[in-house]
C-alpha distance (Angstrom), angle and dihedral (degrees) to the residues before:
residue distance angle dihedral
M1 . . .
A2 3.78 . .
I3 3.78 120.9 .
A4 3.79 110.1 -117.4
T5 3.76 116.8 -134.3
R6 3.80 122.9 -131.3
K7 3.82 90.9 -101.2
I8 3.79 93.0 50.9
R9 3.83 91.6 50.5
R10 3.82 90.4 49.2
D11 3.81 90.8 48.6
R12 3.81 90.4 51.4
R13 3.81 91.7 51.4
H14 3.81 90.5 47.1
F15 3.80 91.5 50.3
R16 3.82 91.5 51.0
A17 3.80 91.2 49.7
R18 3.82 93.9 46.0
K19 3.79 90.5 56.5
K20 3.82 86.9 66.0
V21 3.82 104.4 27.8
S22 3.79 120.0 68.7
G23 3.76 132.3 159.2
T24 3.79 119.7 -124.6
T25 3.76 133.3 -173.6
E26 3.81 90.9 -97.3
R27 3.82 95.3 42.4
P28 3.79 113.7 21.6
R29 3.79 121.5 -166.8
L30 3.83 121.6 -97.3
C31 3.80 101.5 -148.5
V32 3.82 119.9 -167.2
Y33 3.81 125.1 -159.6
R34 3.79 118.8 -169.2
S35 3.78 124.9 -170.1
N36 3.78 131.0 170.1
K37 3.81 92.5 -94.2
H38 3.81 105.5 25.8
I39 3.76 145.4 26.3
S40 3.79 124.9 -153.2
A41 3.79 138.5 179.7
Q42 3.79 133.4 -157.3
I43 3.77 132.8 -172.7
I44 3.80 107.6 -141.8
N45 3.81 133.4 -173.6
D46 3.81 103.2 -151.8
E47 3.81 94.2 -172.0
G48 3.80 91.9 60.5
S49 3.83 94.8 28.7
A50 3.77 91.0 -127.4
T51 3.77 134.7 136.4
L52 3.78 107.6 -137.1
C53 3.80 97.2 -170.5
A54 3.78 139.4 -16.6
I55 3.79 138.8 -172.5
G56 3.76 137.8 170.0
T57 3.77 141.5 174.9
Y58 3.79 88.4 -93.1
S59 3.83 92.7 56.5
K60 3.79 121.3 115.8
D61 3.83 89.0 -123.1
L62 3.81 93.3 62.1
K63 3.78 104.9 23.1
G64 3.80 97.8 98.2
K65 3.82 96.0 33.1
I66 3.80 100.3 61.4
K67 3.77 127.7 53.3
G68 3.77 102.7 -154.6
T69 3.74 144.1 -10.0
D70 3.77 97.0 -92.6
I71 3.80 126.7 116.7
A72 3.82 91.1 -67.5
G73 3.80 89.5 57.2
A74 3.79 91.2 49.4
E75 3.79 90.6 50.7
A76 3.79 90.1 51.6
V77 3.82 90.6 51.6
G78 3.83 90.6 49.3
K79 3.77 92.5 51.7
A80 3.81 92.2 46.0
I81 3.80 94.8 48.6
A82 3.83 89.8 50.6
E83 3.80 90.8 52.1
K84 3.82 91.7 48.2
A85 3.80 91.0 47.2
K86 3.79 91.9 52.7
A87 3.79 89.4 49.4
A88 3.81 88.0 53.1
G89 3.81 91.0 49.9
V90 3.81 97.5 -105.7
E91 3.82 119.2 137.0
K92 3.84 103.8 156.4
V93 3.80 125.6 46.8
V94 3.81 140.6 170.6
F95 3.83 112.8 -122.2
D96 3.80 119.3 -128.2
C97 3.81 113.0 -177.8
G98 3.80 91.6 -168.7
G99 3.79 97.0 -121.1
N100 3.80 91.8 -54.6
L101 3.77 121.8 124.7
Y102 3.79 115.5 -99.6
H103 3.77 91.5 -112.3
G104 3.79 139.2 101.8
R105 3.78 115.3 -5.8
V106 3.81 94.7 7.2
K107 3.79 91.4 52.4
A108 3.82 91.6 45.9
L109 3.82 91.2 52.3
A110 3.81 91.9 49.3
E111 3.80 95.0 47.1
S112 3.81 93.4 48.0
A113 3.82 90.2 49.1
R114 3.80 88.6 52.6
K115 3.80 91.3 49.7
A116 3.78 90.2 50.5
G117 3.82 90.5 55.9
L118 3.81 110.4 -89.5
V119 3.80 114.0 135.1
F120 3.82 120.0 -142.1
């Protein structure tokens, strides 16, 4: 039996979650991607195959405002994605953590998005 790498295990968890979680026009999907250096979030309508808004720590909007990609950076991304979602007319979303554990930076992003007004 082959040993699965960390990426393969994350991909398997993401695939299992994506079988159940799907974004609609009424409730698009808030998808989070976390790497070692950055964290990003997108709001996706899977029915229309369209990305409504996206932001990450590497974005021009946040590049000078945050120092690193720690929890403070994730909170800034969560707040910014909530503001962009409201500008796009989205109030309710479905959360997709992308196969990552709901812990640390992913949790900080989700909680700051909730504080900024997104409902999920």
